[in-house]
C-alpha positions in Angstrom: -5.6 -40.9 -2.1 -3.0 -38.1 -1.8 -0.1 -40.2 -3.1 0.2 -39.3 -6.8 3.1 -40.5 -8.8 5.2 -38.4 -11.2 3.3 -39.8 -14.1 0.0 -38.4 -12.7 1.4 -34.9 -12.3 3.0 -35.1 -15.9 -0.5 -36.0 -17.3 -2.1 -33.2 -15.5 0.6 -30.7 -16.6 0.1 -31.8 -20.3 -3.8 -31.3 -20.0 -3.3 -27.9 -18.4 -1.0 -26.9 -21.1 -3.5 -28.1 -23.8 -6.4 -26.4 -22.3 -4.8 -23.0 -21.5 -1.9 -22.8 -23.9 1.7 -22.0 -23.0 1.4 -18.3 -23.8 -1.6 -17.7 -21.4 0.3 -19.7 -18.7 3.4 -17.5 -19.2 1.1 -14.4 -18.9 -0.5 -15.7 -15.7 3.0 -16.4 -14.3 4.3 -12.9 -15.0 1.2 -11.3 -13.6 1.4 -13.2 -10.5 5.2 -12.3 -10.2 4.4 -8.6 -10.7 1.7 -8.8 -8.0 4.0 -10.4 -5.5 6.7 -7.8 -6.3 4.2 -5.0 -5.8 3.1 -6.6 -2.4 6.8 -6.8 -1.2 7.4 -3.2 -2.1 4.2 -2.1 -0.4 5.3 -3.9 2.7 8.8 -2.2 2.6 7.1 1.3 2.2 4.8 0.6 5.1 7.6 -0.3 7.4 9.8 2.4 6.4 7.3 5.2 6.8 6.7 4.6 10.5 9.9 6.1 11.7 9.6 9.0 9.3 6.1 9.8 10.6 7.3 9.6 14.2 10.2 12.1 13.5 7.9 14.5 11.8 5.3 14.3 14.7 7.9 15.1 17.3 9.3 18.6 17.8 12.2 19.9 19.9 11.2 22.7 22.2 13.6 24.1 24.6 15.7 20.9 24.7 12.5 18.9 25.5 11.0 16.5 23.0 7.3 16.9 22.6 5.5 14.1 20.7 2.0 14.6 19.4 -0.5 13.7 16.7 -1.9 16.1 14.2 -5.7 15.7 13.9 -8.0 17.5 11.5 -10.3 20.1 13.2 -13.9 19.0 13.1 -16.3 21.3 11.2 -19.1 21.1 13.9 -17.2 23.4 16.2 
């Protein structure tokens, strides 16, 4: 059932090209490539921001490093 020959795949490829056209398939491929590229850049930015945030949150006071987290003050107080 899962063993298709090369001829089966060629026939499927020809049918897909006839239905969608080569221009639309090319556009789908470029859109998919752009989405993957954007995802990779987002992952790189997400991993590179962590050390920068940690360095910004820590301060050096009298030779000691104090680490903290800045939180917004609630309006209910």
